[in-house]
Structures are given as C-alpha cells and as structure tokens.
BAFI-656346 format. One record per residue (C-alpha): z, x, y; residue in one letter. Coordinates in steps of 0.25 Angstrom, whole numbers, plus 5000, padded with zeros to 4 digits. Example, Ala and Ser with C-alpha at 12.3 -4.5 7.8 and 13.67 -1.06 7.14 Angstrom:
BEGIN
503150494982A;502950554996S;
//
This chain:
BEGIN
576054005556X;575954135564X;575254245557X;575954375554X;575354495562X;574254575554X;574154725555X;572754755551X;572954905552X;574054915542X;573654805533X;574954725534X;575554595539X;576754605548X;577554475546X;579054445547X;579654435534X;578454495526X;578354635530X;577154705526X;576454705512X;576654785500X;577354905506X;578854875505X;579154985495X;578455085503X;579155035516X;580455045509X;580255185505X;579755225519X;580955165526X;581855235516X;581255375518X;581355355533X;582855315532X;583155435523X;582955535535X;581955645538X;580855655528X;579355635526X;578655515521X;577255515517X;576555375516X;575255385508X;574255285505X;572755275506X;572055235519X;572355085522X;573555075513X;574555045524X;575355175526X;575355165541X;575855015539X;576955055530X;577455155541X;577355055552X;578154955544X;579255045541X;579355115555X;579254975561X;580654945555X;581854925564X;582655035557X;581655145562X;581455085576X;582355185583X;581755305576X;580655385583X;579255355578X;578055445579X;576755415573X;575355485572X;574155475564X;573255595560X;571855575565X;570655555556X;569755655563X;569055785558X;569855875568X;571155815572X;571955875583X;573155955577X;574455875576X;573755755582X;574555655574X;575855715577X;575555725591X;575155575592X;576455545585X;577355625594X;576655575606X;577355445603X;578755505605X;579555415613X;580055465627X;581455515626X;582155565639X;582655705638X;581755745626X;581355885632X;582755915634X;583155905619X;581855975614X;581856115610X;580756195617X;579856205605X;579656055605X;578756075617X;577656125608X;577455985604X;577055945618X;575856035617X;575255945606X;575955815611X;575655805626X;576455675627X;577655755624X;577455875632X;578255825644X;579355775635X;579555915627X;580056045632X;578956145637X;578456215625X;578656365623X;577556455629X;577156505616X;576656365612X;575456385620X;574856465609X;574256365599X;574656455587X;576156455591X;576056305595X;575556275581X;576756355575X;577856295583X;577256145583X;577956105569X;579356155574X;579156085588X;578755955581X;579955965572X;580855995583X;580355875591X;580455775580X;581855825576X;582355785590X;581855645589X;582955595579X;582455495568X;580955505569X;579755455561X;578455535562X;577255465556X;575955535554X;574855455548X;573655495540X;574255635537X;573155665528X;572255685541X;573255775547X;572755905554X;573356045549X;574356055561X;574955915557X;575055955543X;575756085547X;576756005556X;577055905544X;577356025535X;578356075545X;578955945548X;579055915533X;579756045530X;580756035541X;580955885544X;581755855557X;583055785554X;582555645559X;581055655556X;580355555546X;578955605544X;578055495539X;576555535536X;575555435530X;574355485522X;573055415517X;573055465503X;571855415494X;572455385480X;572255505470X;572155605481X;573155715485X;574055685497X;574555765508X;575855835504X;576955805514X;578455835510X;579755855517X;580655975516X;581856025523X;582755905518X;581755795521X;581255685512X;579855655508X;579355515504X;577955485499X;577555335500X;576255285495X;575655165500X;574655095491X;573654985493X;574154845491X;574254775478X;573454645477X;574854575478X;575154645491X;573754605497X;574054465493X;575354465500X;574654525512X;573554425512X;574654305511X;575354365523X;574054375531X;573754225527X;575054175533X;574854095545X;573354075542X;573153935537X;571653965536X;571954045523X;572153955511X;573253995502X;572453985490X;571454085494X;572554195497X;572554255483X;571054275483X;571054325498X;572154425494X;571354475482X;570154495491X;570854565501X;571454655491X;570154685485X;569454715498X;570554795504X;570954875491X;572354835494X;572354925507X;573154845518X;572354885529X;571054835523X;571754705519X;572254685532X;570954705539X;570254605530X;571254505533X;571254535548X;569754495547X;570054375539X;571054335550X;570054345561X;569154255553X;570354155552X;570554155567X;569054125569X;569154015559X;570353945565X;571353875556X;570553795547X;571153805533X;569753805527X;569553945533X;570254005521X;569054025512X;568254085524X;569254185525X;569254225511X;567654225511X;567754315524X;568654415517X;567754415505X;566554445513X;567254535523X;566654655529X;567554775532X;568654745542X;568554835554X;569854915552X;569454945538X;568054995542X;568655075553X;569655145544X;568555165533X;567655235543X;568855325547X;569055365533X;567555395531X;567255465544X;567555605539X;566655585526X;565455675524X;564055635521X;564255645505X;565555555506X;564755455514X;563655445503X;564755435492X;565355325501X;564055245502X;563855255487X;565255205484X;565055095494X;563755045488X;564255065473X;565554985476X;566255025463X;567055135458X;566155255454X;566255395450X;565955515460X;564655535451X;564155395453X;564455395468X;563755535469X;562555485462X;562455365471X;562655435484X;561655545479X;562755655482X;562955775473X;564155775464X;565055885472X;564855825486X;565055685480X;566355725474X;566755785487X;566355665495X;567055565486X;568355655487X;568155645503X;568055495502X;569255475493X;570055565502X;569655485514X;570155355507X;568655305508X;568555305492X;569555295482X;569555375469X;570055315456X;569955415445X;568455445444X;568055325452X;567855315467X;567755185475X;568155125488X;569555095491X;569254945494X;567954855496X;568154865511X;568055015512X;566754995503X;566254895513X;566454985524X;565755105517X;564555015513X;564354965527X;564055105531X;562855115521X;561555075526X;560854955519X;559655025513X;560555145508X;561555045502X;560354975495X;559855115489X;561255155485X;561555015478X;560255025470X;560555175466X;562055125463X;561555015454X;560655115446X;561755215445X;562755105439X;561655055429X;561555195423X;563055235425X;563355205410X;564955215412X;565155065408X;564554925409X;563554915420X;564254855433X;563354735435X;564054685446X;563954815454X;562554825450X;562254685456X;562954725469X;562154855470X;560754785466X;561054675476X;561454775487X;560154855484X;559254725486X;559054705471X;559654565471X;559054525458X;559554645450X;560954625457X;560954475453X;560554505439X;561754605437X;562654505443X;562254395434X;562354485421X;563754535425X;564154385426X;563554355413X;564254465406X;565554425413X;565354285408X;565054325394X;566354405392X;567154285398X;567354345412X;567054215419X;567654255433X;566754375434X;565554295429X;565854185439X;565954275451X;564654355448X;563854225445X;564254175458X;563854295465X;562454295458X;562254145462X;562654175477X;561754305478X;560554265470X;559354225479X;558554155468X;558854005465X;558554025450X;559454135449X;560554065456X;560353945447X;560454025434X;561754105439X;562353975444X;562353915430X;563054035425X;564054035436X;564353885434X;564553905419X;565454025421X;566253975433X;566953875424X;567753975418X;568154065430X;568754045443X;567653975451X;567853965466X;567053885476X;566053995477X;565553965463X;565453815466X;564653845479X;563753945472X;563453845460X;563253725470X;562353805479X;561453825467X;561453685463X;561153635477X;560153735481X;559453795469X;558953675461X;559353715447X;558553655435X;559253525430X;559853595417X;560453715425X;560953615437X;561653535427X;562353655420X;562753715433X;563353575438X;564053565425X;564753705426X;565053685441X;565753555437X;566653625428X;566953735439X;567253625449X;568153555439X;568953675435X;569053755448X;568453725461X;568053575463X;568653445459X;568553345448X;567453255454X;566653365459X;566653425445X;566253295439X;565153255449X;564553395446X;564553375431X;564053235432X;562853295440X;562553395430X;562453305418X;561153235421X;560453365422X;561053415410X;560753295401X;559353305404X;559253455402X;560353515393X;561153415385X;562153525380X;562553555394X;562553405397X;563553385386X;564453495393X;564353425406X;564853295400X;565953365394X;566353425408X;566253285414X;567153235403X;568353305408X;569153205416X;570053235429X;571053145436X;570153175448X;568853135442X;568153025435X;568752915427X;569052965413X;568052865406X;566952935413X;567353075408X;567453005394X;566052965396X;565553105398X;566353145386X;565653055377X;564253085384X;564453235381X;564953205367X;563553145364X;562853275368X;563853365360X;562853385348X;561853445358X;562753555363X;562453685355X;562853785366X;564153845361X;564753865376X;564353725379X;564953665367X;566253745370X;566253695384X;566053545380X;567153555369X;568153605379X;567753495389X;567753385379X;569153425373X;569653435387X;569153305392X;569653225379X;571053295381X;571153265396X;570953115393X;571953115381X;570753085371X;571253115357X;569953175353X;570353295362X;571053355350X;569853365342X;568953405354X;569953525356X;569753575342X;568253595345X;568753715354X;569253785342X;567853825338X;567353975338X;566654025351X;565554125353X;565654155368X;566654185379X;566154055386X;566453965373X;567854025372X;568054005387X;567653855385X;568553835373X;569753905381X;569453815392X;569453695383X;570853735377X;571453755391X;570953625396X;571553555383X;572853625386X;572853565400X;572453425395X;573353425383X;574553465391X;574353355402X;574253255391X;575553295384X;575053385372X;575753505376X;575853575363X;574353555361X;574053605375X;574753735372X;573953755359X;572653735368X;573153835378X;573353935367X;571953915362X;571453935376X;572154065378X;571554115366X;570154075370X;570354145383X;570654285377X;569254335379X;568954255391X;569154285406X;569154155413X;570154135425X;569953985425X;570353975410X;571454065411X;571953985423X;571853855414X;572753925404X;573753965414X;573853825420X;573953755406X;575053845403X;575753805416X;575653655413X;576053675398X;577253755403X;577553645413X;577553525403X;578253605393X;579453635402X;579253785401X;579453815416X;580053955417X;579154035426X;578253915427X;578253905442X;577854055444X;576754045433X;576153915440X;576253995453X;575454115447X;574454025441X;574253945454X;573954075462X;573054135451X;572154015449X;572153955463X;570553965464X;570453865452X;571053735458X;571453665445X;572153785439X;572953815452X;573253665453X;573853655439X;574653785441X;575053735455X;575453605449X;576353675439X;576953755450X;577253635458X;577953565446X;578753685444X;579153695458X;579653555458X;580353555445X;580753695442X;580953745457X;581353615463X;580453655475X;579853515479X;579053565491X;578353675483X;578153585472X;577553475480X;576653575487X;576153625473X;575953485467X;575153445479X;574253565479X;574053555464X;573553415466X;572653455478X;572053575471X;571653515457X;570153485455X;569953435441X;571353385437X;571353335423X;572653255425X;573853345427X;573853405440X;573753285449X;574653195440X;575753305439X;575653335454X;575753195458X;576953165448X;577753285453X;577553245467X;577953105465X;579253145457X;579653225470X;579453105478X;580153015469X;581353105468X;581453105483X;581452955483X;579952935488X;579352845478X;578252805488X;577752955490X;577852975475X;576852855473X;575952925483X;576053055475X;575552995463X;574552895469X;573252985469X;573453035455X;573652885450X;572452845457X;571652965450X;572252925436X;571852775438X;570452815443X;570152915431X;570952835421X;571552965416X;572952905412X;573253005402X;573453105414X;574453015420X;575753055412X;576253155423X;576153055435X;576352915429X;577852915427X;578152965441X;577152865447X;577852755440X;579152795446X;578552815460X;577852675459X;579052605454X;579952675465X;578952625476X;578952485471X;577652485464X;578052465450X;576852375447X;575852485449X;576752575441X;576552475429X;575052475431X;574952625431X;575752625418X;574952525411X;573652605415X;574352725410X;574652665397X;573252615395X;572552735400X;573252835391X;573452745379X;572352805371X;572552955375X;573153065368X;574153095380X;575553105375X;576053135390X;575453005394X;576152925383X;577552995387X;577252965402X;576852825399X;578152805392X;578952855405X;578152765414X;578452645405X;579952685405X;579852685421X;579252555421X;580352495412X;581452555421X;580752495433X;580852355426X;582352375422X;582052405407X;582952525407X;583152525392X;581652525390X;581452635400X;582552725393X;581852705380X;580452735385X;580952865393X;581652915380X;580352895373X;579552965385X;580553085384X;580353105369X;578853095372X;578853205382X;579753295374X;578753285362X;577653325372X;578553445377X;578653395391X;580153425394X;580053385409X;579353255406X;580453225395X;581553255405X;580953165415X;580953045405X;582353075401X;582753085416X;582152945418X;582852895406X;584152945411X;583952885425X;583752755418X;585052765411X;585752815423X;585352685431X;585952605420X;587152685414X;587552775426X;588352905422X;588352865408X;586852905407X;586953035414X;586953115402X;585453085400X;585153145414X;586053265412X;585253295399X;583953285408X;584553385418X;584753485407X;583253465402X;582853485417X;583653615418X;583153675405X;581753655411X;582153715424X;581753575431X;582653595444X;582053485451X;582253385440X;583753425438X;583953395452X;583353265451X;584253225439X;585453275446X;585053185458X;584953065449X;586353095443X;586853105457X;586252965461X;587052905449X;588352975454X;588353065441X;589053195443X;588553295432X;589353425436X;590653455443X;590253455458X;590953565466X;590953545480X;591053645491X;592453685488X;591953715474X;590853805478X;591553865490X;590553945499X;589653955487X;588453865486X;588453755475X;587253755465X;586653645473X;586853715486X;586253835480X;584953755476X;584853705491X;585153845497X;583953895488X;583053795494X;583553815508X;583253965507X;581853935503X;581653855516X;581653715510X;581953595519X;583053505515X;582053395510X;581353495501X;582653535495X;583053395493X;581753365485X;581953495477X;583353475473X;583253315472X;584253295483X;584353215496X;584053285509X;585353245514X;586053315502X;585253445504X;585653445519X;587153445514X;586853555504X;586153645515X;587353615525X;588353665514X;587553785511X;587453825525X;588853805527X;589253885515X;588354005519X;588653995534X;587153975536X;586753935550X;585353885546X;584653855533X;583953995535X;585254065533X;585553995519X;585554095508X;585554085493X;586854125487X;
//
C-alpha cells in the first residue's frame, strides 16, 4: 500500500480522502472569511501549532486557484529591512502584459522597494527619491497596486516579528482595504500573552482564528494515518505510540511530524519485517531531538540574553513546572532580572506559563535546551535542584524528580533510594501501575546485584495487579538469570512472575513451569509462600496441565494452610483456591468464596479479595451461574473502590461484557467491547475476552461475518491463560458460520484444536460452548461415532461438577444424537428440556437455539404445520437483536417452502428497494463481496448476485461503487 506524502514542516498528512488532521472547523472559518469579500483574517497559534499549514490547506483549494496569491514571512532577525516581508510577497506577483499601462504613477513607488517590479510599474514621481516622502506615499502606493489585482490574498506570516514600517502599512491597508483584497496574517502567540491588534475598517471584515495544539485523539488520528502502508508498525502498538508522540510533542503538529519522520527513516532502514514495530516504539521513546525541532527551537532562543539562558538551563535540569522564584534560586539569578528573563522566554514561545508555574511546552523543547548545558554544569544544577526541592515545603516531596536529579548529579544510590521509596508509597495506596513502573526503573538502573534482587521481589509482587508489559518480565528474568538470588527470594520472585505471565504477558505453560520451579525453593525456606505458590499452580487452564495435576497442587497447598499467618498471603491463597475450585466446577467453591468476605487490613489484601471476586464472576458465568456471577462482580467493584489497579479494573470490565452477552443484554455491547479491547490491549487475556465478545456481537447483532471471523480468530490467538471460555466460544462461533454455509468439514477443523485441549486437560466442564456444535459438525461430515464418544466423555467428565451450563449443553448433545439416529420424538423432548434449562440459567440465546433445533426437527416431520415454532424463535431472536440468527431461521423456512409474509415483487416496490434489497445495499456500500454478504445474511451467493443486479438496475448504477443507501 502506497504511503501518503508526509509534510514534516507543517505536521500534517496529505492523503486523498483524509485531508488534514484536527483543523477542519478552522479551515471552514477561513474559507468562509475569504469568500465573504475584502477583509482581514488573523490566524493565531503558538509556534509549531500549524498556522501556516492551515493557510496552505485552504489556499490550495480549487475555489481560490484563480485568485492572486502573495505570501511573505517576517524575518526573525534583530534589525530586519523595512517592508521585507511585503516586498518578498509582491516579488511573487505574476507577470501580466500591460500592467504599467493600467497603473497610476504613484504605484511606481512600490518598485523602489520591490526591484522585481520596477520594470513592470510606472516611473515613480521624482519626489519619491526623498526617503521621507517615499515612506509617506508607500502605503497609498501599495494599496493602489493591490486594488488593481482583483481577487487577491496577501499572506504575511509571523506578523509579531514585523518591523515598524510593515506595521504602519498594515494599519493603512486595514483602514482602507482595497475592494478585492483579503489580508491574512499569522501570529505566533504564546497562551496568556497579549496579541497584536489587527482590525479591519472601512467596510471590511475581521476574523480571528485560533489554532490550538492537537488533542490526544487528534494526535492518535495523525499517527494512524502515518502508519497506513507501513506493515512494520503493529496495529496493537498504535495507541501507545500515539500517546507517546502526543506527550513528547505536546500536541504540536510540527514536533509530532518530525518525531514520526525520524521513525519512518528507521522503518526504511529496517526493511519490511513485521517484528520491527516494537523497535520503532522503543526508538521514539528514546528519541533525541529531531533536526527540524532543534532548528526551530534554536531560532526562538537566538535573541535571548544571558539571564534568560541561565533560567532556561535551570528549567531544563529541573524538568518540572516551577515558580519564577525557584528558577531564580536554581539559576542564581536576582529576582527582577529573573522575572524579566522568564517573560522573554515565554514571549519567544520557549517556555510556557500556566498561572504562577513555568515549564517547557513539551519534552522535545526541554531536551533541546538540556543538550546545550555542559555536563559538569548540569550535574551541579541537578544537585542544587534536589536540595531546593527537599526544602521547598509546598507539598509532598517529589521523590521521582529527586531520583532523576540525584542520578543526573552522579548520586546514583540516593537516586535509587528515592525511586524505590516512591514506588513503595504508590503500592501502599493501591497505585500499582505507578509502583510497577518505578520498580522496573529501579531494577534496570541499579548497578548492585543485591539491590536489584530486593527490588525485583517488590516488582514481581506488585506487577500482578498492574499492566505489566514485556519490560517487566525481562527485568525480573534478568535478575533471576544473572544475580543468583537466595533460594527464598528466588522462589518468591518466580511465584509472582508466574502470576504476571499467566495474567498478562506469557502463556499458560510458561506460567505453570515458572511456579513449578519456584515451589522446591519455597518449600525448603518459606512454607507460607510455598502454600501460596501451590494455590497459584492449582488454577487450571485449557492450555495447561491436566486438571488432576492442578487438583494435586490444590490438596498440597491445603495441607500447608495452617502455617500461613501473613494476611496478604492468606488473602492471595483464598482468592486462588476459590478460583481454582470454581473453574473445575467443584461444589466446595461456594464455601471457599465465603472466606473472601473477611475483613482486610491493607490495600494489598483488598486487591487480592477483589481479584478473587472478579475471577469467581468469570468462572461462575462460564459454568452457568449467571446470577451468582453478578453478585461476585458487585463485591469486586466495592472492593476496588479504594484501589488503583488497571488489571483488576479490566477484569471487571470483561466480566461485565461476558455477563451481558450471556444474558442477552446486547444494546451497545459491540461498542462497549470495542472500547474495552482498545483500552486493555496490553493485557492479552483481557483484550482476548473483550475481542471475543466483540466478535460474537459482530456475528449475531451486526451480521458481519468477515469482521466476526477476524475477531474470533484474533481472540483465540491472543489469549494466554484461557480458563475455558475464549477458545471454546471462538471455535464454536466459527464452526456455526461454516455449518450455516454448508461446510461441515471446515466446521470440524474449527473445533478440532479446542477438542484436543479439552481431552488433554480433562476440563469437560468447559465444553458447554463447543460440544453441541461439534456434534452437529461431526455428524454432518459423517463422523457420528466420534461425536458419540465425545458426548460420553463429556457426560463422564462433567458428572460430578456443579456446572449447570454443561448439564444443559449435554442435554442438547444427546438430543442431536437422538435426531441423528432417527429418534425424533426423543430429540424433541430433550430439546424442550434443554430450552427450559437454558431459560433458568438466563441464557436466552442458548434457549432460542435449542428451540430452533426443536423446530427444525418438527419441520422435517410435519412441514408447514410446524412452522409456528420457528416463527416464535424468530421473534425471540428479533427481541435480542440477533440479526444473523433471524436470517438463518428465515432461510430454514424457505428451504421448507414456507412463506411467512406477503412477498411483494418488483412491481410491489416499484423503483424503491425491498427490505431485503436494502440489507444487501447496506453491505455493498460497506465494500463487502457477494460471498461475505451471503454469509452475513444467510443467503446463497447466487441469490445475492440477483439482489445486487436488481439494486443497480433500480438505482441506475453503472458499478457497485455507485450503489447508495436509500
């Protein structure tokens, strides 16, 4: 795919159909002002905000192509030549034959300051040789010349740098605007400072347009446009990349564009390997100052005096908003000169003032300033800044800033101590995301093995409750591999790492192997933590060990329970034990869940209890205990009230999605699942579960089969420690699509891997989602004997579990086998029983499926006399909003030649589209192929072809691209 051209100077992407980012309202106002006739337009924004790009975009439009365009920029020099910007603009005046003949003689004065026009204008009056006379006549001469040009746009940029002669000329033009002149001036105006006064008189209009930095959403749009056609950039990294670009650039388009321009060069150097994406993100994270940003920063800084430079150095080293007094003390500058210096920096858009606080506009400007500070001076300033912050007394001690300042000054141990204490405080108040980030930094930056080991133990413990990325795992594993922790700490670190791997970054087997390695060390040194490790090893996964092995660790941990006295360890063990029991359908789970009701004494205990409630909600929902699952979720939400844990918050969100899906509460579900998918995409199992629900909603609610199949496959690929819902539901939904399309062999392939996993783990209580459709697929492909064996194993494996969903699914499976054997009455009875079971479990979609299957059996035997049952199911599906399922039932009725509504042909609808044609047209407009439309609407491809032909005929469309919605 061809990349859109990238304009670094203005910080925008030019690409057909997308325009430029975040300035559409400003562009609309500028176009309207130009169309309105003569007038003045002032475009204001701080340096780098994109004022020039806005003017470019508008004047580049076709509607202004025939106008005369003149453009000049006021130079940023100490003593600019008078009228230099205006002269450079008029020098661009196109050559027009006969121009001197039409010009009054006074216009010749312009030729004295614009040599390029001297031979195209009348000879100036002799008196104009006197500089004073020439200065007096020049505004009238310029106005007369511009008036002769018809519709004209004169753009003067950086008007805040204009010389006095140019300002006098602007005053004259604004007071007596020529009839066809549109005067557009751009001004770099720092927020909060007075701006240049430009107004129109004499019947002209004046419009002020402010151009502000991009919002995070606009920066995200820009990054996504930039990434188009770059397969090396992984889609799942785009939100993080956009957030980083917005942070570094401060939302200024020019800086954002320069950052991505450097990243684009890295991509070109790295080829087209898709694995290059993380390297691009890392490169932007560690980026220096892009050349255009550094050059522009140097231009703004050039006129600054020595005091201003000292203030600038102090602000660069301090790297946090500060008062003028703090900067003056750090720079060792007297108060009055310091205040004047800060004012100069703000006026030059080098610093930004926000009330009493002063700081750099963005990190890139700060880096550019810091690069100018010699190393020894930066170290001295850093140490002085740390001491000033220590005694500031205007709030909590900023430990993270102190850590950075001490480290920059060469005081590494003091810096690490501040970093770890800051992380400890964050963990103590439940801010696990901040604690994890700071602990990771401390592990990476600590040069002492013993310090790394101590901090790695804290990091691994805290990261369980935060968003722990690959850098956390890498830091902890480096300590385990290289620093030789003592057995007790090694076991503890491995235990916590296994939880991080299970929940967020690794996979089931990686996690289980890590905890298995931890247990021997812990049993010999710390029985309490050994019991906790065994409780972790007890949690099963469809991707992990056989269930009996998990039960073994559950029993081993129970034997050590009396030795656990630490409250946090007891809370963690209780949460894991209840989760493990619920996941395998063990009736003891309900008693274990009640142990989480006890009082807690710390944020960490509360977090583990909340984790337990959330895990129980997920497990209970999958097993069919929807009401109890909602109760568990309410308890989890209450427990999270005083805790900041993105991982636990994500668990709550995905549990809500799953419960809404099972309960048939589908209004807005696709959008909610989409938001959750994007929000938690760094945590595999959370994004996988949200993506699964998004895929199910795409299939059943939207009827969008291609999108559904993509999401279902991605959810299955993404999940790490699936506890029996994601893989089974994904495989089942994919198989149903194949079955409805008449592909039973492919349906069997869709469920084969998950059936193998269930057989290996013996986790039959997890098979309720997939077994019924597996039986249909196997029977449809002539493998009924295998279907019977699976149902026998399912019955035996779930017989003693408290899993009502498995019982209902088993009833459906037995009904399908009875139907396969020709025992229709038995099948009908079993399906009636299954429907009742599903309704008791508040699973309306599953109940409707059972009723639909029963209706199909009756149709096969009684034909049209049995149609009422299918029609009732259609109404249930319609109430749910299950568009795809309604279409499937209608196709079933058509196969039995049952007409349910009066079908009006083309004569009945005339040139209007029929309801079915409107559905087809909607999908054609979305760019869907006939085969995709057929799958979505449960039609044959040939039928879709006929519908498309009729639609094109009714709309006089020459191609599919001309089809429109009515």
